[in-house]
N, C-alpha and C positions, 0 to 999 in steps of 0.2 A: 863237719864235713871235711874230709881230708883233701888237701890240694895235690897229693901225689897222684890221684887218679885223673887229673886234668889232661886231656889229650893235647891241648894247646894252651899257651899262656893266656890269661883272661884279656890282656890288652893287645894280643897279636894283631898286626895289621893296621893299627891306628897310628896316624901320623904323629910323631913325637911333638911337634910344635904346639899341638892342641892342649898339651898337658903341662905347659910352662907355669900355669897358675898354681899357687900353693894348695895342696890338698892335705887334710889332716892325716896323721899316721893311722888313726883308727879307720878312716875311710879307705886308705890304701890296703889295709889288712882285710877289710870286708870285701873289697874288690878281688883280692887275691884268693879269698876263700869262696868266691862265686856266690856271695849272698845277694838277695834281691835288693833293688833300690828302695830307699825309704823317702817319704815325703819330707821328713825333718832335714835330711842332709841336702836335699834339693833347695828347700826354702832358706837354708843358711847361706846359699851361694850368692855372690854379688849380682848376678843377672838372672835370678829366678823369675820366670814370667809371671806378671800380674798386670791387671788393667782395671781402670775405673769405668763402670758402665752405668747406663740408665735404661730402664724398661718402662712399661706402663704400670700404673699403680694398681690396676685390677684388669680383669677381662672387660674390654670396651671402656677402659679408663684412660685418663690423660697420661702423657709422658711424665715420669717422675722428675722432680727438680733437684733431688739430692742423689748423687751417685753412690754406688756401692763398689767395693773392690773385690774382684775375682782373683783367687790365687790358685796355685797348683793343688792345694788341699781340696778346694771346691771341685776341681776337675776330677780328682781321684775318687771322690764320693760318687760322682756321676759315672765314671768309667769302670771303677772296680778295683784298680791297682795302679801304683806308680810304675812307669816303664819308660824306656828310651823313646818309643814312638810318641807317647803322650807328651813328654817333655819337649822333644824336638818340634813337634807340631805346634804346641803352645807357644814356644819361643818364636817360631817363624810367623805364626798368625798374629801374635801380639805386636811383633815388629811391623807387620803390614798395617795393622789397625792404628798404630801411632802415626803412620804416614797419612792415612785417610782422615784421621781426626787429630790434627795438630794441636787442638786445644787441650787434648789429654783425656777427655771423657768420651767414651764410645757409646753411640746410640744403637742398642741392639734391635730397635724396631726398623732400622734403615739399611740392613745389610743383606747381601747375597754372597755366596762363597762356592768355590769349586775345589774339590780335593780328590785324591785317588781313593780306592776302595778299602783302604786300611781301616779297621775298626778304631784304632787309636787316633788316626788323623781325623776320621769322621766325627768322633765324639768330641775331640778338641774343637773342631770347627763349629759344630752345632752349639756347644755350650758357650763359646766365646763370642759368637756372632748373633745367636738367636735365630739363624737360618734353619729351615727344616726341609728334609727331602720330600715329605708328603705334599708340600706346597710348591715344590720346584725351585725354592730359593737356595737349597743346598744341592749342588750338582756333583754327581759322582762320575769322574772320568779316570779310568784306570791308567791312561797314558800319562797322567800328570806326575807320577813318581813322587819325588821329594820337592814338589812345587804346590803352592797354594795361591789361588786367585781370589781376590776380595773386591767387592764393589759396593758403592753406596747408591741406593735408589734416588735419593733426593738431589744429588749433584751429578750423577753419572760418572764420578771419578772411580777408577779401578787401578789396582796394582797386582803385579805378579811377584811373589816372593819365592825364592828357590834356595835350597841348601847348596852351598858352594861345593864343587867337586873336591874330593879328598877329605871332607869333614867326616863322613860316615866311614867307619872302619871297613876297609875292603874285604876283610875276612868274614864280616858279620852276616851278610845275606846268605852266603853258602852254608855257614854253620847253623843258621836258623832253619833253612830248608831241610838240612840233614836231620836236625832234631825233630822237626815236625813229622817227618816221615819215618822216624826211628822209634825206639822203645823208650824206656824210662831210666836209662843209665844215669846215675847221679853225677858221674864225672862230666858227661856231655852237657847235662843241665847246668852244672856249675860253671862250665866253660862259657856257655852262651850268656848266662846271667852276669858273669864277671865282665864280659865284653860289652854287653848292653849297659851295665852300670857305669863303666868307664866312659862310654860314649855320652851318656846323658849328663854326667858330671862335667865332662869337658865343655858341653854346650852351655851350661849355666855358669861356667867360670870364665867365659869370654864375652866381649861385647857383641851383640847381635849383628852389627854391621860387618864384623870380621867373619861371620859364619854364614850369612845369607846375602844374596843379591836381591835388590828390589827394583822393579821396573814399572814406571807408570804406563798405563794402557789407555788408548783412546776411549775404550768402553769395556764393559764386562762381556767377554766373548761367548757367552752362552745365553739362552733364554732366561729372563729374570724370574720366571714363575709368577706367583701371586703373593702379595703381602699376607702375613699371618692374620687371620680374622680378628684375633684379640688385640691387634694394633690399630684397628680401624679409627679409633678416636684419639690416637696418640697426639695428634696435632691440635686438639681442642685447647682453647685458652683456659687458664685456671679460673675458678669461680670468683666473683667479686668478694672482697673482704667484707664480712658483715659489719654493720655499724656497731660501735661499742655501746654496750648497755650499762656501763658503769656510771653511776650518778656521782657528779662532782659536788662535794659539799661546799656551800658558800663560806667565805672567810668569816670567822667569828669576830 
């Protein structure tokens, strides 16, 4: 794909300080060419979002005792593609989850979340928190914009996480709207992909605290909905350890 047809530089409008982190020459070349984002380059970044989680061991089973790690690759399998929206939402939500679960392991049976109506933001929120719209535990509020609100049922703790002003490239929303309403011009597609790619890589190359604000809330500011039915026995104790059946041979 030729870069000569680009109507705007792929990084136009993005604040320069966000790109002080070193980026490989191959990545810069791919951005200039307007190539789509890849999972591999995101996961190589120092602040790629990932989180340790526990769920129930089965439908109506107990809460697992061994955590699993959720990465961007898992999110992409669920969402369908890597993109700036998925990366930014994952980074913001994981940042909030680390505040709600300071021990480091997130209990996905215990969460409620509110996001805007973006497919990328909603998929990231559902996968990372276990909340679901059909039970009312995943709230869609179009007014939230680049903000995510997370809450724990068990403790009542809640936080508001928001992307800091100036982090999103100012030119990006208008270019995305124009492309959605336009045709299939390869130069326009490349321009938007290049800008989205540069935005996503900027996010995973900076500490989350520099990109997001986080505010504790007195409570989750929406109805909590109902817990997922498959989590009804999450709090049950583990079964007793069966007695050993091994026979001990007497000393000879």
